[in-house]
Residue, then its C-alpha position, 0 to 999 in steps of 0.5 A: m500500500a502506498l500512502t499519499t503525501e496528503i496523509f503525511d500532511d494531515v498527520q504532521n499537522f495534527i501533531k503540530d496542532n495537538i502539542s500542548a506542553v513539554r515538562y521536565v523532571s529535575s533534582d529540583g522537581g521539575g517544571i514546564a518547559e517553553i515550547k520555542s518551535v514546532t516544525a514540520s520537515i519535508d522528510g516527515t520529521i516533526r521538531v519540537e524545540v524547547i528551552i529550559e532556563k535553569s542552573n544548578v539542576k540535573i535534568t533526568q526526564m522530558l515528557l511531551y504531552g498531547k492537549n488530551g493530557h496524555i503523554w505522547a513521548s518521553q525521553n530519559i536523559d542526564i544533563t547537568l547544568g552548573d552554576n554558570a549555566s543559563g539553560v538548555i535547548f532540547r529538541f524531540d524529533i518525531n519521524i513520520r515514515e511509511g513502512s510495512l509489516n510482514v506477518 
């Protein structure tokens, strides 16, 4: 089965339109990261770029939420920000690809 370009466009737009928040878990409890941009590329990748403006903290997990409140994606990480840090930029890349399943 071959999928059309339109289905990829629709799925990308759905994801872009329905991301609600990115939360981070850290040594100080965590919080909500500022979403800087959500972009779609021609290769089917949705990139969600967030910024966390913190110092003196260890970030251990990132969680991407949809508008329905469900976690759409998570990533365990190990980022330590020291005294002189002003923050970190983090990116979720969601890849939409066509494939087949042989059963």
